[in-house]
N, C-alpha and C positions, 0 to 999 in steps of 0.2 A: 548692304552698306560694307565697306572694306574698313577692316579694323586697322589701326595705325599706331606704332609707338612713337613716341617724341620724349627724349631725354634732354633736349635743350630747347631753352628760349630763343626766338629770334634774336633778342638783344644779345644773349651769350653767343650766339653764333656771330652776330656782327663784331663782338668784342675778340673772338677767336681770331677772325679775318685780319681785325687792326693788329694784332699783337702779331701774325704770320707775317703780315705785309713788313712790318717794322723790323722784324729779325731777318728777312731775306735782303731788305735793304741796308742793315747796320751790322750782322753778324755774318753774312753771306754763306756761301756753299764750298765745300771742299770738292773740286771737280778734277779728277785726274784724266782730263782728255785735253791734249793742247788745241786740237782742231776745234773743240766746241767752245772753249776759251776764247779762242781768235773769233769764232762767230759771234758770240756773247758779246765781246768787246767792240766789234763792227755795230752791234745793235744799242750801243750806248752804255753797256754796263762795265761797271768799274772792275777790273781784273788786277791779280798778280800771278803772272805767269812763274815765277820763281817758286811761288809757294802753292800754287795751283789752286788760287782761290778766286770766287767772283760773288759779286755783290749784284742783287738783282732789284732794279729799281720798281717801284709798285705800278707804274704805267705800263711797263712791259708785262709784267705778271698778269695783269688785267686783260691786255690785249691778248695775252696767250690764252687765259681763260675763255674770252669771247670766242675764238678761233677754233675751239675744240667742239667737235659735235656732239650734239644731245642724245644721239642714237648710235648704237654699235650693233650691226647686223653679221651674226655668226653663222656660216651657212654650213651645211652638211657637205661630205666630201662629194658628191654626187652634182652638189650646186642646184638642187631641186627645191629645198626649205631651208629655213633659217629661223635661228632664236633671235628674238628683238630685245635688244638689252637697253631699256629705256624705261622711264617711268617708275611704276612699282611691280614690273614685270619680275617675277622670281624663278630662277633657274638654278638646278643642283648639278655639280660635277664633282669627281672624288678629289680628296685632298691629294696633293701631289709630292713627286720627288723623295718617296720614302727609301730609306737605305736598307731597311729591315722589313721583313715579313712575319706575322705571328703564325708560327706553323700549328696546323689543326693537330696531327696525331702527337706532337710532344708538347703542344699547348705552351711553347716558348718562342721568343723572337730569335731569329737567325737572318745573317746576310741574305739579301734579296739576290736572285739570279735571272737570267733571262727567260728560264722557263718559267719563273714566276710572273716575270713582266706580260708574257705572251699569253699566259692564262687569265690575267687579270684583264687584258684588253678583250677577250673573249667573254669575260664574265659580265663586263660592264655593258658590253653591246646587247647585250640580253635584257639590261634592267631598264624597263620603260620610265621609272621614275628620275633618272639621271639624264638630263636633257643631253650633256655630250660628254665624250670621253677625257681623259687626261693621262700626261706621261706620270702616272701616279708612283711608279716603282723604278728606282734607279740601279739596276743591276750592278753586282760586285764582281761578276766573273767576267767581264769585259774591260778592256784597256780605257782609263779615264777619258782618253781623248776623244773617244766616240761614245761616251757615256750617256751624253744628251742627244745625240741624232739619231742613236739606235733605237732609242726609246720611241720616237716619231716614226722610224721607218717600221717598228713592229706594229705601232696603231694603224698605219695605213695599210696593214697587211690583214688586220683583224678587226676592223671596226668601218661602219658606215657613218659613224656621228663626227660632229665637230671636235675639236679637240682643244683642250687646254696644256699649254707646254712652257719650255724655257730652256734657254741655252747657257752652258756654264763657262763658254769661252767664245772670243771672236770668231776663230777657225770653225768651231762647233755650229756656230750661228749661220754661217756661210754654207756649211754642208746642209742645214734643214731649209734654208732658202732655195737651194736646188731640189730639194725634196717636194717643198709645195710647188715649185715651178713645174717639175716633173707630172704632177697632178693637174694643175689649171693651166699648163701649157705657155702662157705670157705674163708678163708683170701685169698687163692691163687686166686681163681676167682675174688673178690673184688679187688686184686692188678693188674690182667690182664683186668678187665674192670670196672673201677669205674664209679658210675653214679652220684656221688656227689662231689664238691668240698668245702671246708671250707675257711671261711675268718678268718685270724688272724692279729689282729691290735695291732701294739705296740704302747704304749702311748708317745706322744711327751712331753718333748723332750729326746730320748736316753734310753727309759724305755719298759721293758717288765714284765708284771705281770705273776704271777705263772700260773694263768688259760690258759692265751694265750700261754705262751711258753711250758706247758704241753702239750696243743691241738696241737701244731705244732710239738712236738716230736712224739706225738701219730698218728698224720696225716703220718708224714715220715716212721714209723714203719709198718703202714698199706699198704702204697704205695698210699694213697688218696691225690689226688691234695690239695694243699694249696695257696690261694691268700694272699701276703702279703698288708695289707691296712695301711699305714703308713699315718698320718693325720697332719701333719705341718699347724698350722694356722697362716698365716702371719700378725705379729704386735702383736701376744698373746703368743703362744708357737712356735713360728717359726720367722725368721728374716722377717723383712718387705718387702724385696727384692723378686721378682720371682726367682731370680737365689740362693737368699740363701735359701728359702725354698726347690728348688730343691737338693741342697747339703746335706742339713738335710734330705730330703726325701731318699736320697741314701744312707746315712749313717743308717737310720733306717731300710731300705728293706735289705741292704746287711747284716745287723746283723741277719736279720730273715733267710736269704738264709745259714747262717754258723749255726743256731740252727738245721734247718733243715738237710743240708748236714752233720752236725758233728754226728746226729743222725742215718740218713741212707743214705749213698752218692747214688746219683741218684734218690732221692725222688723227685716226680713232684711238681713244684712250678710255681705261676705266680707273675710276677713283677707288682704289682698292687698298688692303693693307692686311697686317697679321701682327698685331701689337699683343704684349704678354707682360706678365707681370713676374720679377724676378722673386724667387723664394728665398730669403736668407738664410732659412734652416737647411734646406738641400742643395742649395746653389743652383736650382733648376729655372728653366724659363717655362713659366707656367702659361699656357696660351686658352685654357679651358678655366680659368679663375672667372667668377662672376664680373671681376673688375675689368678683364680682358675683354669680355663679351659686352660690357657697357662701353667700352673705347670702341668697339667694331660699330655699334649701332650709332654711336655719337658721331664718328667720323664719317658714317654714311649719310647722317642729317647734314652735314657739311657739304659733302659732295652734291646730295640733293639740292642743298639751296642753290648750288652753282649751275643746277640744271644737268651735271654730267652722269652719265652710267656709273654704277658703283659695283664693288666686288667686295668680298671679305673671307678671309679664312676662318670660319665658324662652324660649328656643329661637329669638330672633332674632339676626340677625349685624351686626357693625360694618363689614362689608365693603362695597365699592361695585360689587359686580358678584357673579354666580352661579358662584363659584370654589371652590376647594379650602377657604378660608377660611369661606367661607359654609357649606360642608358640614358642617365639623369644630364651628363655633360652634352652629350649630343643632341638629345631631345630639345634641352632648353636652347641650345644654340639654334637649331633649326626653326623653332617656333619664333626666337626673337627675330630671326632672320626676315621669316615670311612677315612677320608684323611690321619690321623696318622697311621692307620692300627693297631689299637687298638683289639687284639684277642678277649677279652670279655668285652663288655659294659654293664656294670650294672647302669641302669637309668629309664627306662621307668615306668611311673606312678606315680613318687615320686614328691612331694610338701615340703615346708615349711622346708626348712633346713633339709631334710634328715630324717622326721620324720613322715610323712604322706604319705599314698598311696590313689590312687583315681582309681577306675575302669574305670571311663570315660577317665582321661588322658591316661589310659594305652592303650585304643584300639586308642586314637590319637596318642599317642606316637609310636604305631605299624606300623601306616602308615608313619610317619615321619621316621621310620628305613628302611622301603623299600626305601623311596626316597633317604636316605642316601647310602643305597648300590647301587642305580643306579649311583650315583656320583661317588663312588667307583670303580665303573667298568671302568670308563672312556670312551675314545673314540677311537673306532676303525673302520676301513674301512668296509663298506658294499656294496661291488661292486660300490664303488665311484670313482675308477680310472680305466680308463678313464671315465669322467663324459659326455660325448658326448650322450650315448644312454638314460640316464635318462633324460636329458635336451631336447633332441628331442622330446621324448614323452610328456613332460610337455609343450614346445612349440606347438606341435601339437594338444593336447588334451584340455590344458589350466586348466587341474587339474591332479592330481595323486592319486585320491582317491582310484580308482579300479585298480592302476598298479602293475603288480607282484612284483615289488620292494617294495611297500609299504605293501602288502599283507605278503609277507616273511618276513620283518624286524620289523614290527610295534611292535610286543610284545617284541622283542628284545632291542629296541631301546629305547622305551618309557614306563615309568613306571607310570600307571593310578590307583591312589589313590582310596581308597573304598568312602563310602557314608560319612563318618564323614567330610573330608575334601570336602567342597563345591564348584564344577566348574560348576554348572548350569547356564543355562541362566534365567533371571528373566521372560523373556515372556514363558519360558517353564519349569520352576521349578515346579517341583512335588515330594515330599517326602512323603512316605508312604500313598499314593492317596489323598492327600490333596492339593488343588490348592494354588497359591500364595494369601496371603491376600494383598488387595488394602489400601494404606494409603491415597492415593489421586487419583484425577482423572488420572493422568499423570504416578504415580509412582507405583511400587510394591515392595515388601520385601518378601525376602525367609520365608518359613512357620515355620522355626526352627532356634535356636540358635546353636552355636557349642556344647553346654552342652546337648542340647536335642538331638542333631544327635548322640552324643557320648553315651549317655544314651541309645538310640532306639538301639544301635548296641551291648552294654553290656548285654540289654534284649534278643536280637536276639541269641546272643551267648550262654547265659545261657539257654535259651529255646531249642537249638540244642544240648545240651551236653550230651553225653552217657560215662557212665564210660570205661575206657579202659579196654580192656580183655588182659592184660599183665601179671598177677601174677596168679599163681595157687591157688588151695584152699591150699595147704599146705603151701606156701609164706603167703598167708593174714592170715591163723590161727597164722603163727609165729609171724608175725608184730603185730597182736592184742595181743598175748601172751607177747611180749616185754612191749608195751605201758599200757597194763592193771598191769603188775608188777611194771612199774614205777610210775603207778598212784594210787596204790592201798592204800597209807596212805593218798589219799585226796577224797576217795569216789566220784570218778568220773565214770560216766556210759558211755559205748561207744556203 
């Protein structure tokens, strides 16, 4: 039996939709895109071109919801296998677009670099619990004009996995389109087997920038999946109540559904988001507050009620170190995500209000993701009915260590974490061939901290990394050509 989490009743979900439809029709959306305003006007929407405003009638919104696909398939680079983003299938990918990294030697945050970005891509390629990679790091040592496209380029050179990404500009999206076409060859092949999906973030409250709207349109035209990341911030640019923010999230996300489906009916989308809570003491946007995680799970229920694939930025931490806070915030998030059946979980590795990535936290979070998957698998009978045979053997042998039942079901029933999570006994604790350090005659302490164990795993994975052999010489030549052309004005060498 698969365990499930519910925060909203069916009646409450119905009322959320009624409020959202009403607000879309009476308050409308601030849309900074003249072409889209014209298209929506042709579809019967009331528009104000001067104020860049559009009001969305309920019947159009409902038609667009119906036209959105109930399944999104995200393929690996080679196009040989895919992640099925539908139903309650749960997939994990790193949190993205960090401008800082948590530096292990100094244990301080610093601006991210291209070297960090490349190393991170190599690391994630090695982590089996992370289903696809992400443009998780935004380097600060390249011109901002290519800050988005160079991330995708780097991953195409380092990973075989599918990619979660996003563009910062219209020009950047065009370069990233060329990179995708360099891999797949044709628009038809890219539409059939997309290997990347893009984030599109409306601005709270009720606003779409020209860049975000344009990128959403182009994703729809290409058949490239887009995840809508509405970010109401409770108490600042959203109601203070959890339910009020869920209503706002519904308005902003449904407006994205309309933009996508009005452009190309049937375009693949993910019903996602990254809501937060405004801390009036520190003036910080808290994304790991329990209320923020409740918003994530609640809006996912709304998306699932529509039958749409879902996404959430959850499992991150607002901490500034790999510490107890990072553990409980991330672990709670992944467990909730698994129980809620979120199809795409963006979070591993992230610290500090969604702005800092840590390789060490990423390997730690990968283990938490494995544990969350075990929770989502639930409980099922393993020849437990009738129970007489197994208990007869237990009473006869006084243990079941070598029982057929134990050997048959151990790996199916139990998730054994890797070396980052320390479950060794002190009397036998040996890590890396080093015996425990004694602090007194009667007490022993493990030889490493969580940070040290995590760093050792990062180093091990990077040493073991081998470039994936998935792109042909022609494909590699084409992505090099695209990136060189984009970077030609900045004298960057590849």
